[in-house]
N, C-alpha and C positions, 0 to 999 in steps of 0.2 A: 714433519708437518708442523707448521707454526701453530702455537697455542694462543687462542684469542684471550686478550687480557680484559677481564670483566671488572667493572667498578661497582661496588655495592652501594646503592643509594642510601641516603640518610633518612629516608621516609618509607612508608609502607603503602601497599595498595589500599589498606583500610583507611588510611589518612586521605588518600585521593578520593575514596568513596565518600567520606564525610564532606569533603570540599564540594564535590559535585552535588551532593544532597542539599547543601546550603544554597548553592547557586540555583538549584531546581526549585526549592521551596521558598527562597527569599528570607529565610530566618533560621537561627540556630535551634530554636525550640522545635519548629516543625521538622527540621532536618533530623534532630535527635529522635523524634517520634517515628519518622520514616525508617531510621536505621535501628530502632529498638535499643537505644542506649540513652543514658542520662545526658542532659544538656551540658553540665560541667565537663563530663568526659569527652563529649564531642568537641566542645570549644577548646579544650586543652590539646586535643590531637590536631585540630586545625592550626592552632598556634604553633605547635611543633613543626608542622609542615611548612608554615610560613618562615619559621626560623631556619629550617633546613634549606629552603630555596632562597632565602634572603630577599623575599619580596612580600609585599602586603597584598593579600588576595581579595580581601573584603573591606568595604567601607560602610560605616553605619551612617544612616541618614534618617530624616523624619519619615521617609517612605519605607524604611526597613533596612535590611542588609543588602548592599549592592556589590557586584563584582567591581574590583578596581580595574583600570586599564590593563595592568599586568595579568590580573585574573582572567579577564576576557580573552587574552591571547593564549593563556595556558590551559583554559578549560577544554578545548578540543584534544589537547595532548593528554590531559587527565583521562578523558573518556576513552581515548585510544588505548591507553595503558590498562584500563579496567577491562576493555573488550579483549585485549590480548590475554589477560589473566583468565577471563572466562573461557576463552578459546582453549587454553591449556587444560582446564578442567573438563571441558566438553570432549576434547580429543581423547583424553584418558578414559573417560566414561564410555565413549563409543568403542574404544578398543576392548573394553570388558564386555559390554553389551551394546550392540549396534543401535538399539532403540531406547537406550537408557535416558537420553536427554530429550525432553519435550521440544518440539520444533515450533517456533513462533513465526507465523506468516501473516503479513499485512496484505489485504486484498482491497482493490478499489471498489466503490459502492455499486458500480454498474456491472460488476462480475459476481460479487459475494452472494447475493440472495438467489442467484440462479445456478452457479457452479458448485457452491459448497454443499447444498443438499444432495446433489448428484454424487459428489465425492464421498459424503457420509454414507450414503446407501451402498456405494461400491465397496467401501472398506469395512463395513459393519461385520464384526466377528472375525476379521482377518488379522493375522499377526502383522504388526507394523508400528511405525512411530506414533507417539501421541502428538496430535496436532492442536495447536492453540492459534485460532484465527482472530485477526484484528481488522476491522473495516476502517480504512483510512483513504482519504483522497490522495492523489498521486504525490503531490509535494510533501504532504505529511508522511507518507509511506517512505519516500526517499530519505527524508530526514531521520526517520526512525531507524532505517537500515544503517545510515552513516553513524548514528549514535549508539548502535548496538542494542537497541530496544526490540529489534526483531531480527530473525535469522535470514529471512528472505521476504521479498515482496512480489506480489502478482500484479503486474501493471500492463498497460497497453503501449506498444511502440516505444520501448525504453531506449535511452541514449546508450551508445556503445562506448565503453570505457574499459581500459585495460585492467582496472582494479575490480571489475565486476565479472562474475560468472553468470552467463545468460543461458537458460534452458528455454529454447523455443517451444511453445505449447501448440501453436497452430494459428492459422488464419481464420478470422471470423467475419463474414460479410455483414454489411448493414442492410436494413430494409427500411422502406418508408411506411410509417404507421399512419393510417387514415381511418376516419370514422366509417362504421360498418355500411352505411347507406350510400356512400359516395360511389360514383361510377367513374372508374379510371382504367387505363390500359393495364395489361398483364405485367408489363415491365416499364420502368420509368427512367428517362434520362435525368441526369442531375439537374438539367435546366428546367425540369418540371417544377422544381421548387420555386422558380421565378414567379413572383406575384402571389405566392402562398404565405400564409401567416405561420411562422415556424415557432413551435413550442420548444423551449430550451430548459436544460437543467441550470441550477444556480452556478455562480462562479466557483472555480476550483475543480470542477469535474472535467476530466479529459474528454469525455464524450461531448460536452458542450463545445469545447474547442474544435473537436473533429467535425461536429455538425456545422459550426460556423465556417470552417474552411471549405465546406461544400456549398455554402449559401452566400458566397461573396458575389452576389448578383445585384444590379442596380435597384431593382424594385422588390427585393425580398423584404418581407415584413417580419419583424421580431415581436412575438407576443410579449406583453408586459408581465406575463406569468413567469416566475422563476421557480421551477419545481425542485424539491430537495431529493426526490427519488424518481426512478423510472415509473414506478407504480402510479404516483401522482400525475406524472406527465401523460401516461396512457389514459388515465381517467379523463383528463382534459381533452385528449384527442377524441375519445369516444363520445364526449359531450358536444363535439363539433366546434371546439374552440381553436382548431388549427391542425396542422400535421406535424410530424416529428420524424426523427431518425432513431431506429432501435436496433441494437445488436441482435444477431440471430438467436443467441442462447436465451434471451429474455422473452421471445415470442410465445412459446408454448405455455410457460407459467402465467404470463400476463393475459393470454387469450383465454385461459381457464377461468379467469376472474371477471374479465371485461370483454364485451363484444366490440371488436374492431377488426380491421383487415390490414394485411401487410402486402406490400409489393416489392419485388427486388429491383435493384438498379440495373439498367442496361449494361453499365460498366461494372464488370465483376470485380474490379480492383477496389471498389468502394467498400472499405471495411477497416479492420484493425488487426494487428498481430499481437497476441498475448504471450507474455514471457514470465518465467519465474526467475527472479534476479537475486543473487546473493554476492557477498564479497568473494573474490577469487580464491583466497586462501582459507575459506571457512572450513572448520573441522567436520561439519555436517554435510559437506558437498556430496558424498556418496548417497546419503539418505535423501538429500534434496533431489537427487537424480531419480530415485524411486518415486518420490512424491510427484515429480514432473510427469512421469509416465502415467500415474494414476489420473492426473489432471488432464492429460491428453485424451485418455480413454473417456473420461467424463464429458469432455468437450465434444467428442464424436457422438456420444449418446444424445446430447442436447441438440446437436446439429441435425440429427436425423428427424427430430420432432419439430423443426423450424420451417417447414415448407409453407410458403405464403398461402393464406386461405382467405377467401371472400365469403363471409357468412351469408 
């Protein structure tokens, strides 16, 4: 069997970490504080890295320390190398103890406040991984996954990519949220949104984009309100400022706080598919599979409480 010839690099992962910290903070002093080392020590190690690579990574300017063009191109490779190093540590730790490594999961804001409490209740007192949740919009979550700042992301309708491992969690139908006193049919066609004022979340929320895809009708009116959360949006619905689209898991928690009614769409395909997404070769993939099963169970529990109700 042929023996692979390895080349020992003239730099260390620690030096890459320092360079990434400088790029992240925009200064050597801030990077040194972030890495808990002295500034002279960090600066010296970054200089050694530049010498080993024979490129200038950073440029000083009145605006602070900026990445050079070469640094811009190398930064993703630095992050990938650091992620690979972290994966080695995580893989070894999980061999010793399956739940030794905390699992970091980013969750979109239209899921986090509804699904996470149900997951917490379901796992309380049970042996399992330590979960660190981070609420991020879809684009931010995808970037965090690519940069290794999170182990998995819980998002709606993910893109299929060979570099990603996708655990399907289940289908979630959408409902129409309407003020409590309104008289409407028991089920609504998408066209019912025609001529209605639609309340939307602010830019960046995937639910906003999904709602807009349903409302591409000539006379659909978009409310000037841009809510930062579903709770704010439902408060506006209850106040008679318009109608909106709400995922089923949010119905019971929001209905407990605010009087409003929900109606299903006639078309049962109106909704979203939720998935837990991680990198295909992630060392925590078996643990993430267990977490996905817990999430599926919690989704079913929430779904059973989401029947449309007219107060």
